C-alpha positions in Angstrom: -29.2 -17.3 -63.1 -31.7 -18.1 -60.3 -29.6 -16.0 -57.9 -29.6 -13.1 -60.5 -33.4 -13.3 -60.8 -33.8 -13.5 -57.1 -31.7 -10.3 -56.6 -33.6 -8.6 -59.5 -36.9 -9.5 -57.8 -35.7 -8.1 -54.5 -34.5 -5.0 -56.2 -37.8 -4.5 -57.9 -39.7 -5.1 -54.6 -37.5 -2.5 -52.9 -38.2 0.0 -55.6 -41.9 -0.6 -55.5 -41.8 -0.2 -51.7 -39.9 3.1 -52.0 -42.3 4.4 -54.6 -45.3 3.3 -52.6 -43.9 5.0 -49.4 -43.1 8.2 -51.4 -46.6 8.2 -52.9 -48.2 7.7 -49.5 -46.0 10.3 -47.9 -46.8 12.8 -50.7 -50.5 12.1 -50.3 -50.3 12.6 -46.5 -48.4 15.8 -46.9 -50.8 17.2 -49.4 -53.8 16.2 -47.3 -52.4 18.1 -44.3 -52.0 21.2 -46.5 -55.5 20.8 -48.0 -57.1 20.3 -44.5 -55.0 22.9 -42.7 -56.9 25.0 -40.2 -56.5 28.7 -39.7 -57.2 30.9 -36.6 -60.6 32.4 -37.0 -60.0 36.1 -37.4 -62.2 38.5 -35.4 -65.0 39.7 -37.6 -67.7 42.2 -36.7 -70.3 42.5 -39.4 -74.1 42.3 -39.6 -76.2 41.7 -42.7 -77.7 45.0 -43.9 -81.4 45.4 -43.2 -82.5 48.5 -45.2 -85.0 47.8 -48.0 -82.5 48.2 -50.9 -79.8 46.0 -49.4 -81.0 42.8 -51.1 -81.0 44.4 -54.5 -77.5 45.8 -54.0 -76.3 42.5 -52.7 -77.8 40.7 -55.7 -75.9 43.0 -58.1 -72.6 42.3 -56.2 -73.3 38.6 -56.3 -73.9 38.7 -60.1 -70.8 40.8 -60.8 -68.6 38.6 -58.7 -69.9 35.3 -60.0 -71.4 33.9 -56.8 -74.2 32.1 -58.7 -71.6 30.6 -61.1 -70.3 28.4 -58.3 -73.2 28.2 -55.8 -76.1 27.8 -58.1 -79.1 30.0 -59.0 -80.8 29.4 -55.7 -77.5 29.2 -53.7 -78.3 25.5 -53.3 -74.7 24.6 -54.3 -73.5 22.8 -57.5 -70.6 21.0 -59.1 -68.9 23.8 -60.9 -65.5 22.3 -61.8 -64.9 18.7 -62.8 -61.4 18.2 -64.1 -59.9 15.0 -62.7 -57.1 14.1 -62.1 -56.7 17.7 -61.2 -59.8 18.4 -59.0 -63.5 18.2 -58.6 -65.1 21.2 -56.8 -68.6 21.9 -55.5 -69.8 25.3 -54.4 -71.3 24.7 -51.0 -75.0 25.1 -50.3 -75.2 28.7 -49.0 -78.8 28.4 -47.9 -77.8 25.7 -45.4 -74.7 27.7 -44.4 -76.8 30.8 -43.8 -79.2 28.9 -41.7 -76.4 27.4 -39.5 -73.8 30.2 -39.3 -73.5 33.7 -38.1 -73.0 36.8 -40.3 -69.4 36.8 -39.1 -68.9 33.2 -40.1 -70.2 33.8 -43.6 -68.1 37.0 -44.0 -65.0 35.2 -42.7 -65.5 32.5 -45.4 -66.2 35.1 -48.1 -63.4 37.7 -47.4 -60.9 35.6 -45.4 -61.1 32.2 -47.0 -61.7 30.4 -43.6 -64.7 28.3 -43.0 -66.9 28.4 -39.9 -65.1 25.5 -38.4 -61.7 27.0 -39.2 -60.7 24.8 -42.1 -59.0 26.2 -45.2 -61.1 27.0 -48.2 -59.8 26.3 -51.7 -61.0 27.5 -55.1 -62.7 30.4 -53.2 -61.5 33.8 -54.6 -61.3 35.5 -51.2 -58.4 37.6 -52.6 -61.0 39.3 -54.8 -63.9 39.4 -52.3 -61.5 41.0 -49.7 -61.8 44.1 -51.9 -65.4 44.5 -50.9 -66.1 47.3 -48.4 -67.9 46.4 -45.1 -71.1 48.0 -46.5 -70.9 45.9 -49.6 -70.2 42.8 -47.6 -73.3 43.5 -45.5 -75.4 43.9 -48.6 -74.1 40.6 -50.0 -75.0 38.9 -46.7 -78.5 40.3 -46.8 -78.9 38.9 -50.3 -77.6 35.4 -49.3 -80.0 35.4 -46.3 -82.9 36.3 -48.6 -82.9 32.7 -50.0 -85.0 30.0 -48.3 -83.2 26.8 -47.3 -83.2 24.4 -50.2 -81.2 21.5 -51.6 -78.7 19.1 -50.1 -75.3 19.5 -48.5 -72.7 19.4 -51.2 -69.5 17.2 -51.1 -66.2 18.7 -50.0 -63.5 19.4 -52.5 -61.8 16.4 -54.1 -58.2 16.9 -55.2 -56.8 14.4 -57.7 -53.1 13.3 -58.1 -52.2 16.2 -60.4 -53.8 18.6 -58.0 -51.9 17.3 -55.1 -48.7 17.6 -56.9 -49.6 21.2 -57.6 -50.4 21.8 -53.9 -47.0 20.3 -52.9 -45.1 22.4 -55.5 -46.9 25.6 -54.5 -48.7 25.9 -57.9 -52.1 25.9 -56.2 -52.8 28.1 -53.2 -55.6 28.0 -50.6 -57.8 31.0 -50.3 -56.0 32.3 -47.1 -52.6 31.8 -48.8 -53.7 33.7 -51.9 -55.0 36.5 -49.7 -51.7 36.6 -47.9 -49.8 36.7 -51.2 -52.0 39.2 -53.0 -54.0 41.1 -50.3 -51.7 44.1 -50.1 -51.4 44.5 -53.8 -53.5 47.5 -55.0 -55.1 48.1 -58.3 -52.9 50.7 -60.2 -53.8 54.3 -59.6 -53.9 56.2 -62.9 -55.4 59.5 -61.8 -58.5 60.7 -59.8 -60.5 61.0 -63.1 -60.3 57.2 -63.4 -61.3 56.2 -59.9 -64.8 55.1 -61.0 -63.3 52.7 -63.5 -60.7 51.5 -60.9 -63.6 50.7 -58.6 -65.3 48.6 -61.3 -62.0 46.8 -62.0 -62.3 45.1 -58.7 -64.5 42.6 -60.5 -61.6 41.7 -62.8 -59.2 40.7 -60.0 -60.3 37.1 -59.7 -59.1 36.1 -63.1 -56.6 38.8 -64.0 -54.8 39.3 -60.7 -54.7 42.1 -58.2 -52.6 44.4 -60.5 -54.5 43.1 -63.6 -51.2 41.6 -64.9 -52.9 38.3 -65.8 -53.0 34.8 -64.3 -51.1 32.2 -66.2 -52.9 29.3 -64.6 -56.2 30.7 -65.9 -54.7 31.8 -69.2 -56.1 35.3 -68.4 -54.0 38.0 -70.1 -52.6 41.3 -68.8 -55.5 43.7 -69.3 -53.2 46.1 -71.1 -54.8 44.2 -74.0 -57.8 46.5 -73.5 -55.9 49.3 -75.2 -56.5 47.5 -78.5 -60.3 47.8 -78.1 -62.3 50.8 -79.0 -65.3 51.5 -76.8 -67.9 49.8 -79.1 -65.9 46.5 -79.3 -65.2 46.6 -75.6 -68.9 47.0 -74.8 -69.8 44.2 -77.1 -67.2 41.9 -75.3 -68.5 42.9 -71.9 -72.2 42.4 -72.9 -72.1 39.4 -75.1 -68.7 37.7 -74.5 -67.8 38.1 -78.2 -64.4 39.6 -78.7 -63.2 41.7 -81.7 -63.3 39.7 -84.9 -66.2 37.6 -83.6 -64.0 35.4 -81.4 -64.9 33.5 -78.2 -62.3 34.1 -75.5 -62.6 31.3 -73.0 -63.5 32.3 -69.4 -64.0 35.9 -70.4 -66.8 35.0 -72.8 -68.6 33.0 -70.1 -68.1 35.7 -67.4 -69.4 38.4 -69.7 -72.7 36.6 -70.3 -73.3 35.6 -66.7 -71.8 38.6 -64.8 -70.9 41.8 -66.6 -74.3 42.4 -68.2 -75.1 43.9 -64.8 -72.8 46.8 -65.5 -74.3 50.0 -66.7 -73.1 51.7 -69.9 -71.4 54.4 -67.8 -69.6 51.7 -65.8 -68.4 49.9 -68.9 -67.1 53.2 -70.3 -65.4 54.1 -67.0 -63.8 50.6 -66.9 -62.6 51.0 -70.5 -61.2 54.4 -69.9 -59.4 53.1 -66.7 -57.9 50.1 -68.5 -56.7 52.2 -71.4 -55.1 54.7 -69.0 -53.5 51.8 -67.2 -52.2 50.3 -70.5 -50.7 53.7 -71.5 -48.9 53.8 -68.2 -47.7 50.2 -68.4 -46.7 50.1 -72.1 
């Protein structure tokens, strides 16, 4: 009996050792992936200087949700706290703007690579990459219009479930997402809908580069827009309230903080484009 117990104890100790080694190995592998560095792509851009640049940049920042993650004064903030998945802070952009060049900032925004070359996560560079150089220059002018304020924010914390997702390829870094989705274009549905297609760039972050939805965000294919008449669609875009008086998760929040910046003409153009796309898809 004693020998049996001894062997059982040795077996349990071996199992614990194997599990511990596997856990440490998985942690180390995920840490390497999270902290991976990328070559710093050559970027030539200068913040716009003309009088209206800051106003144009502010509109872009609102429509693309910059303040949602980085705070009203770009001082940075905790914007996602979902352990054991992850805890994410938007960096203090006022400090970044004081310390970095325009090229450094643009590389982070549109390439997903920080000034020191490390990989950015939970940064929707695959959507911001759709900005033109002129738009990016306006956005930089807006960021630089803020005085330095606040403290330096912590770096991303990835919990056990998040690390498993990284290892399994369920969660991608910003450069990886850009590589995967950067070449995918918004569907062309005719020259008469190009204005709406241009507005639809603001939908890519949640609904994907072809507007087919993102499962991880529970964001649907925007063919669903075909079921909305213009009045209901405008109500959704302005107030976040969907047809039938419903709240619809991330979309309700985004409508209230972002899409109020769209003009009535832009909302109609987007609606027309999405319905034309739905007719083509369905």
